[in-house]
C-alpha positions as YAML, in Angstrom:
chain: A
units: angstrom
residues:
- id: 1
  name: MET
  ca: [263.86, -251.82, -34.27]
- id: 2
  name: LYS
  ca: [265.78, -251.12, -31.13]
- id: 3
  name: GLU
  ca: [269.12, -252.64, -30.27]
- id: 4
  name: PRO
  ca: [269.20, -255.51, -27.78]
- id: 5
  name: SER
  ca: [269.53, -254.56, -24.12]
- id: 6
  name: SER
  ca: [272.29, -257.05, -23.56]
- id: 7
  name: ASP
  ca: [275.70, -257.84, -24.99]
- id: 8
  name: ARG
  ca: [274.38, -261.35, -25.49]
- id: 9
  name: THR
  ca: [272.24, -262.05, -28.48]
- id: 10
  name: ARG
  ca: [269.34, -264.39, -28.64]
- id: 11
  name: PRO
  ca: [269.43, -267.14, -31.26]
- id: 12
  name: ASN
  ca: [267.46, -266.04, -34.32]
- id: 13
  name: ASP
  ca: [267.89, -262.48, -33.09]
- id: 14
  name: LEU
  ca: [264.88, -260.26, -33.80]
- id: 15
  name: THR
  ca: [263.18, -262.72, -36.11]
- id: 16
  name: PRO
  ca: [259.60, -261.95, -37.13]
- id: 17
  name: ASP
  ca: [257.02, -263.22, -34.71]
- id: 18
  name: ARG
  ca: [254.80, -266.07, -35.82]
- id: 19
  name: ASP
  ca: [251.84, -263.79, -35.35]
- id: 20
  name: ALA
  ca: [252.22, -261.10, -38.01]
- id: 21
  name: ARG
  ca: [250.12, -258.66, -35.98]
- id: 22
  name: TRP
  ca: [253.05, -258.10, -33.61]
- id: 23
  name: ARG
  ca: [256.67, -257.11, -34.16]
- id: 24
  name: GLN
  ca: [259.50, -257.45, -31.69]
- id: 25
  name: VAL
  ca: [260.93, -254.14, -30.52]
- id: 26
  name: VAL
  ca: [263.06, -255.07, -27.50]
- id: 27
  name: GLN
  ca: [264.92, -258.05, -26.17]
- id: 28
  name: ARG
  ca: [266.60, -258.23, -22.79]
- id: 29
  name: HIS
  ca: [268.33, -261.14, -21.15]
- id: 30
  name: PHE
  ca: [267.47, -261.93, -17.54]
- id: 31
  name: ASP
  ca: [270.07, -263.86, -15.56]
- id: 32
  name: PRO
  ca: [268.21, -265.78, -12.85]
- id: 33
  name: ASP
  ca: [271.53, -266.38, -11.07]
- id: 34
  name: GLY
  ca: [272.34, -262.65, -11.00]
- id: 35
  name: ASP
  ca: [271.32, -259.95, -8.55]
- id: 36
  name: GLU
  ca: [268.51, -258.45, -10.64]
- id: 37
  name: GLU
  ca: [264.93, -259.55, -9.98]
- id: 38
  name: LEU
  ca: [262.66, -260.47, -12.87]
- id: 39
  name: THR
  ca: [260.38, -257.54, -12.00]
- id: 40
  name: THR
  ca: [263.26, -255.11, -12.54]
- id: 41
  name: ALA
  ca: [264.22, -256.71, -15.86]
- id: 42
  name: LEU
  ca: [260.60, -256.47, -17.04]
- id: 43
  name: VAL
  ca: [260.31, -252.79, -16.07]
- id: 44
  name: PHE
  ca: [263.56, -251.98, -17.89]
- id: 45
  name: ALA
  ca: [262.38, -253.86, -21.01]
- id: 46
  name: ILE
  ca: [259.04, -252.01, -21.00]
- id: 47
  name: ALA
  ca: [260.80, -248.67, -20.46]
- id: 48
  name: GLU
  ca: [263.09, -249.34, -23.41]
- id: 49
  name: ALA
  ca: [260.11, -250.16, -25.62]
- id: 50
  name: GLU
  ca: [258.37, -246.96, -24.52]
- id: 51
  name: GLY
  ca: [261.53, -244.86, -24.82]
- id: 52
  name: VAL
  ca: [261.27, -243.64, -21.23]
- id: 53
  name: SER
  ca: [263.12, -243.99, -17.94]
- id: 54
  name: PRO
  ca: [262.24, -247.12, -15.94]
- id: 55
  name: ARG
  ca: [260.97, -244.74, -13.23]
- id: 56
  name: ASP
  ca: [258.28, -243.58, -15.65]
- id: 57
  name: VAL
  ca: [256.80, -247.07, -16.08]
- id: 58
  name: LYS
  ca: [253.91, -246.69, -13.65]
- id: 59
  name: SER
  ca: [250.56, -247.25, -15.27]
- id: 60
  name: PRO
  ca: [249.29, -249.81, -14.96]
- id: 61
  name: PRO
  ca: [251.43, -251.06, -12.08]
- id: 62
  name: LEU
  ca: [253.21, -254.20, -13.23]
- id: 63
  name: TYR
  ca: [251.95, -256.15, -10.21]
- id: 64
  name: GLU
  ca: [248.36, -255.60, -11.41]
- id: 65
  name: VAL
  ca: [249.18, -257.30, -14.71]
- id: 66
  name: ILE
  ca: [251.41, -260.22, -13.74]
- id: 67
  name: ASP
  ca: [252.76, -261.95, -10.66]
- id: 68
  name: ALA
  ca: [256.42, -261.54, -11.64]
- id: 69
  name: THR
  ca: [257.65, -263.23, -8.46]
- id: 70
  name: GLY
  ca: [255.46, -266.24, -9.19]
- id: 71
  name: VAL
  ca: [256.73, -266.40, -12.78]
- id: 72
  name: GLU
  ca: [260.32, -266.07, -11.58]
- id: 73
  name: ASN
  ca: [259.81, -268.94, -9.13]
- id: 74
  name: ALA
  ca: [258.07, -271.11, -11.74]
- id: 75
  name: LEU
  ca: [260.59, -270.60, -14.53]
- id: 76
  name: PHE
  ca: [263.82, -270.02, -12.62]
- id: 77
  name: GLY
  ca: [263.24, -271.04, -9.00]
- id: 78
  name: PRO
  ca: [264.72, -273.82, -6.91]
- id: 79
  name: GLY
  ca: [264.92, -277.12, -8.70]
- id: 80
  name: THR
  ca: [265.36, -275.52, -12.10]
- id: 81
  name: GLY
  ca: [268.75, -275.46, -13.70]
- id: 82
  name: ALA
  ca: [269.79, -273.97, -17.02]
- id: 83
  name: GLU
  ca: [269.41, -277.38, -18.66]
- id: 84
  name: THR
  ca: [265.85, -277.87, -17.37]
- id: 85
  name: ARG
  ca: [264.49, -274.35, -17.83]
- id: 86
  name: ARG
  ca: [261.76, -274.66, -20.37]
- id: 87
  name: GLY
  ca: [258.55, -272.84, -20.77]
- id: 88
  name: VAL
  ca: [257.22, -269.50, -21.83]
- id: 89
  name: VAL
  ca: [254.97, -266.98, -20.14]
- id: 90
  name: GLU
  ca: [253.23, -264.35, -22.25]
- id: 91
  name: PHE
  ca: [251.17, -261.40, -21.09]
- id: 92
  name: HIS
  ca: [250.00, -257.99, -22.23]
- id: 93
  name: TYR
  ca: [251.13, -254.77, -20.63]
- id: 94
  name: ASP
  ca: [249.45, -251.65, -21.97]
- id: 95
  name: GLU
  ca: [249.84, -251.87, -25.77]
- id: 96
  name: TYR
  ca: [252.73, -254.34, -25.57]
- id: 97
  name: ARG
  ca: [252.91, -258.11, -25.54]
- id: 98
  name: LEU
  ca: [255.74, -259.54, -23.45]
- id: 99
  name: LYS
  ca: [257.18, -263.01, -23.61]
- id: 100
  name: ILE
  ca: [259.41, -264.43, -20.88]
- id: 101
  name: GLU
  ca: [261.28, -267.52, -22.04]
- id: 102
  name: GLY
  ca: [262.78, -270.21, -19.85]
- id: 103
  name: ASP
  ca: [266.25, -269.42, -21.19]
- id: 104
  name: GLY
  ca: [266.02, -265.95, -19.66]
- id: 105
  name: TRP
  ca: [265.06, -263.89, -22.70]
- id: 106
  name: ILE
  ca: [262.42, -261.21, -22.29]
- id: 107
  name: LEU
  ca: [260.92, -260.16, -25.61]
- id: 108
  name: VAL
  ca: [258.69, -257.11, -26.04]
- id: 109
  name: PHE
  ca: [256.38, -256.83, -29.02]
- id: 110
  name: GLU
  ca: [254.25, -253.94, -30.24]
- id: 111
  name: SER
  ca: [251.32, -254.06, -32.59]
- id: 112
  name: ALA
  ca: [252.39, -254.07, -36.23]
- id: 113
  name: ASP
  ca: [249.58, -251.55, -36.78]
- id: 114
  name: VAL
  ca: [251.22, -248.93, -34.53]
- id: 115
  name: ASP
  ca: [252.59, -246.91, -37.47]
- id: 116
  name: GLY
  ca: [249.31, -247.03, -39.37]
- id: 117
  name: PRO
  ca: [248.69, -248.42, -42.87]
...
């Protein structure tokens, strides 16, 4: 497994996913009060999972898979504070499953079958 992308660690760091068909390979913390947009954090998390530069994350374009701005507004937008941020959005990007949690954690999973039997 890869090291977390942040100095912060998520509670129950890198625990097995409930669905045994997937294993977590990357975690990255998104700070909704910081300067980075959710789209950027997602691209960096995907790039880390793929072992490539964020500039190489092109296909499919992220905007064709998820409305990251809409998710950012829903989970972290006006009227949501750290104490009220709840919810999870999950989606598939290429061979990965991504989970965006209301506490700011972005988790990237790959199929447990990736390495074969």
